[in-house]
DSSP file (Angstrom, degrees, kcal/mol; ACC not computed):
  #  RESIDUE AA STRUCTURE BP1 BP2  ACC     N-H-->O    O-->H-N    N-H-->O    O-->H-N    TCO  KAPPA ALPHA  PHI   PSI    X-CA   Y-CA   Z-CA
    1    1 A M    >         0   0    0      0, 0.0     3,-2.0     0, 0.0    19,-0.3   0.000 360.0 360.0 360.0  -9.1   26.8  109.8   92.9
    2    2 A D  T 3   +     0   0    0      1,-0.2    19,-0.2    17,-0.1     3,-0.1  -0.306 360.0  27.0 -60.0 139.1   28.0  106.1   92.9
    3    3 A G  T 3  S+     0   0    0     17,-3.7    -1,-0.2     1,-0.3    18,-0.1   0.292  87.0 137.6  91.9 -10.0   26.7  104.3   89.8
    4    4 A R    <   -     0   0    0     -3,-2.0    16,-2.6    16,-0.1     2,-0.5  -0.362  52.9-129.6 -67.2 150.3   26.4  107.4   87.6
    5    5 A V  E     +A   19   0A   0     14,-0.2    46,-0.5    46,-0.2    14,-0.2  -0.905  40.3 161.5-105.7 127.3   27.5  107.2   84.0
    6    6 A D  E     -A   18   0A   0     12,-2.5    12,-2.9    -2,-0.5     2,-0.4  -0.727  34.3-106.7-136.6-178.8   30.0  110.1   83.1
    7    7 A T  E     -AB  17  49A   0     42,-2.0    42,-3.1    -2,-0.2    10,-0.2  -0.962  21.0-129.5-125.1 129.7   32.5  111.0   80.4
    8    8 A L  E     - B   0  48A   0      8,-3.1    40,-0.3    -2,-0.4    39,-0.0  -0.540  12.3-144.5 -71.3 140.1   36.4  111.1   80.7
    9    9 A K  E    S+     0   0A   0     38,-2.5    -1,-0.1     1,-0.2    39,-0.1   0.850  94.1  39.4 -76.8 -34.4   37.7  114.4   79.4
   10   10 A E  E    S-     0   0A   0     37,-0.6    -1,-0.2     6,-0.1     5,-0.1  -0.969  98.9-119.9-111.2 117.8   40.8  112.5   78.1
   11   11 A P  E     -     0   0A   0      0, 0.0     2,-0.7     0, 0.0     5,-0.2  -0.234  14.4-136.6 -60.0 143.5   40.0  109.2   76.5
   12   12 A Y  E >  S-A   15   0A   0      3,-2.5     3,-2.1     1,-0.2    -4,-0.0  -0.888  83.0 -30.9 -99.2 106.5   41.6  106.1   78.0
   13   13 A K  T 3  S-     0   0    0     -2,-0.7    -1,-0.2     1,-0.3     3,-0.1   0.881 127.6 -47.2  46.7  43.8   42.7  103.9   75.1
   14   14 A G  T 3  S+     0   0    0      1,-0.3     2,-0.4    -3,-0.1    -1,-0.3   0.363 115.0 118.1  84.8  -5.5   39.9  105.3   73.1
   15   15 A Y  E <   +A   12   0A   0     -3,-2.1    -3,-2.5     1,-0.1    -1,-0.3  -0.748  25.5 162.1 -93.5 139.0   37.2  104.8   75.8
   16   16 A T  E     +     0   0A   0     -2,-0.4    -8,-3.1    -5,-0.2     2,-0.3   0.621  47.1  89.6-126.4 -29.7   35.4  107.8   77.3
   17   17 A M  E     +A    7   0A   0    -10,-0.2    18,-1.9   -12,-0.1    19,-0.5  -0.609  54.0 173.7 -83.8 129.0   32.2  106.5   79.0
   18   18 A I  E     -AC   6  34A   0    -12,-2.9   -12,-2.5    -2,-0.3     2,-0.5  -0.902  27.4-139.4-131.4 158.9   32.7  105.5   82.7
   19   19 A R  E     -AC   5  33A   0     14,-2.0    14,-2.4    -2,-0.3     2,-0.4  -0.988  25.8-124.4-117.0 126.8   30.7  104.5   85.7
   20   20 A L  E     + C   0  32A   0    -16,-2.6   -17,-3.7    -2,-0.5    12,-0.2  -0.577  34.6 170.3 -73.4 128.2   31.5  105.9   89.1
   21   21 A I  E     -     0   0A   0     10,-2.8     2,-0.3    -2,-0.4    11,-0.2   0.850  56.4 -17.9-102.5 -60.9   32.1  103.0   91.6
   22   22 A E  E     - C   0  31A   0      9,-1.4     9,-3.5   -20,-0.1     2,-0.5  -0.993  53.0-125.6-155.3 144.2   33.5  104.5   94.8
   23   23 A Y  E     - C   0  30A   0     -2,-0.3     2,-0.9     7,-0.2     7,-0.2  -0.848  17.6-154.6 -92.0 124.8   35.1  107.7   96.1
   24   24 A W  E >>> - C   0  29A   0      5,-3.4     5,-1.5    -2,-0.5     3,-1.1  -0.833  10.8-174.9 -97.0  95.7   38.4  107.1   97.9
   25   25 A S  T 345S+     0   0    0     -2,-0.9    -1,-0.2     1,-0.3     5,-0.0   0.773  78.6  62.9 -64.5 -27.1   38.6  110.1  100.3
   26   26 A S  T 345S+     0   0    0      1,-0.2    -1,-0.3    -3,-0.1    -2,-0.0   0.781 118.0  27.4 -68.1 -26.6   42.1  109.2  101.4
   27   27 A M  T <45S-     0   0    0     -3,-1.1    -1,-0.2     2,-0.2    -2,-0.2   0.388 102.9-125.7-113.3  -2.8   43.5  109.6   97.9
   28   28 A Y  T  <5S+     0   0    0     -4,-1.0    17,-0.5     1,-0.2     2,-0.3   0.832  71.0 123.3  55.7  36.8   40.9  112.2   96.7
   29   29 A K  E   < -C   24   0A   0     -5,-1.5    -5,-3.4    15,-0.2     2,-0.5  -0.859  58.9-130.0-128.4 155.7   40.2  109.9   93.7
   30   30 A W  E     -CD  23  43A   0     13,-3.3    13,-2.8    -2,-0.3     2,-0.6  -0.906  16.1-135.6-105.4 134.7   37.2  108.1   92.3
   31   31 A E  E     -CD  22  42A   0     -9,-3.5   -10,-2.8    -2,-0.5    -9,-1.4  -0.831  37.0-179.4 -82.4 123.0   37.3  104.4   91.4
   32   32 A V  E     -CD  20  41A   0      9,-3.0     9,-2.4    -2,-0.6     2,-0.5  -0.884  25.0-139.0-127.5 157.9   35.6  104.2   88.0
   33   33 A E  E     -CD  19  40A   0    -14,-2.4   -14,-2.0    -2,-0.3     2,-0.6  -0.970  20.1-129.0-118.4 127.7   34.7  101.4   85.6
   34   34 A I  E  >  -C   18   0A   0      5,-3.4     4,-3.0    -2,-0.5     3,-0.4  -0.628  22.1-148.2 -70.2 119.1   35.3  101.9   81.8
   35   35 A I  T  4 S+     0   0    0    -18,-1.9    -1,-0.2    -2,-0.6   -17,-0.1   0.895  90.1  46.7 -63.3 -43.7   31.9  100.8   80.5
   36   36 A E  T  4 S+     0   0    0    -19,-0.5    -1,-0.2     1,-0.2   -18,-0.1   0.788 128.4  22.8 -77.1 -23.1   33.0   99.4   77.2
   37   37 A S  T  4 S-     0   0    0     -3,-0.4    -2,-0.2     2,-0.2    -1,-0.2   0.650  90.2-129.7-111.5 -21.3   35.9   97.3   78.6
   38   38 A G     <  +     0   0    0     -4,-3.0     2,-0.1     1,-0.3    -3,-0.1   0.382  57.3 143.4  81.6  -3.1   35.1   96.7   82.3
   39   39 A K        -     0   0    0     -5,-0.2    -5,-3.4    -6,-0.1     2,-0.4  -0.468  42.5-138.4 -72.4 143.6   38.5   97.9   83.4
   40   40 A R  E     +D   33   0A   0     -7,-0.2     2,-0.3    -2,-0.1    -7,-0.2  -0.850  24.8 173.3-106.7 138.3   38.7   99.8   86.6
   41   41 A L  E     -D   32   0A   0     -9,-2.4    -9,-3.0    -2,-0.4     2,-0.5  -0.911  31.0-123.7-137.0 161.7   40.8  102.9   87.2
   42   42 A L  E     +D   31   0A   0     -2,-0.3     2,-0.3   -11,-0.2   -11,-0.2  -0.955  38.7 171.4-108.0 125.8   41.3  105.5   89.8
   43   43 A V  E     -D   30   0A   0    -13,-2.8   -13,-3.3    -2,-0.5     2,-0.1  -0.931  33.6-111.5-133.5 152.5   40.8  109.1   88.6
   44   44 A Y    >   -     0   0    0     -2,-0.3     3,-1.8   -15,-0.2     4,-0.2  -0.476  35.7-112.2 -78.1 158.8   40.6  112.6   90.0
   45   45 A E  G >  S+     0   0    0    -17,-0.5     3,-0.8     1,-0.3    -1,-0.1   0.738 115.5  58.9 -68.3 -22.0   37.3  114.3   89.9
   46   46 A D  G 3  S+     0   0    0      1,-0.2    -1,-0.3     3,-0.1     3,-0.0   0.393  89.9  72.8 -88.2   8.3   38.6  116.9   87.4
   47   47 A E  G <  S+     0   0    0     -3,-1.8   -38,-2.5   -38,-0.1   -37,-0.6   0.418 101.3  42.3 -95.7  -3.1   39.5  114.2   84.9
   48   48 A F  E <  S-B    8   0A   0     -3,-0.8     2,-0.4   -40,-0.3   -40,-0.2  -0.980  73.4-133.0-142.9 158.7   35.8  113.5   84.0
   49   49 A S  E     -B    7   0A   0    -42,-3.1   -42,-2.0    -2,-0.3     2,-0.3  -0.890  26.5-116.4-113.4 144.0   32.6  115.6   83.4
   50   50 A L        -     0   0    0     -2,-0.4     2,-0.6   -44,-0.2   -44,-0.1  -0.554  18.3-144.9 -76.9 135.4   29.3  114.8   84.9
   51   51 A N              0   0    0    -46,-0.5   -46,-0.2    -2,-0.3    -1,-0.0  -0.899 360.0 360.0 -96.7 123.3   26.4  113.9   82.6
   52   52 A F              0   0    0     -2,-0.6    -1,-0.1   -46,-0.0   -46,-0.0   0.439 360.0 360.0 -99.5 360.0   23.2  115.3   84.0
């Protein structure tokens, strides 16, 4: 799933489109990149929805 473009359920500073970078199994979180700004965040899997 790395590299997929998905949508945050709750916008981060108005941004919703993210790219999955890496899954951190020790924290059960995904490292994601906000597409519009380039900022990277760690989010839980239930905080975004998959775009098929």
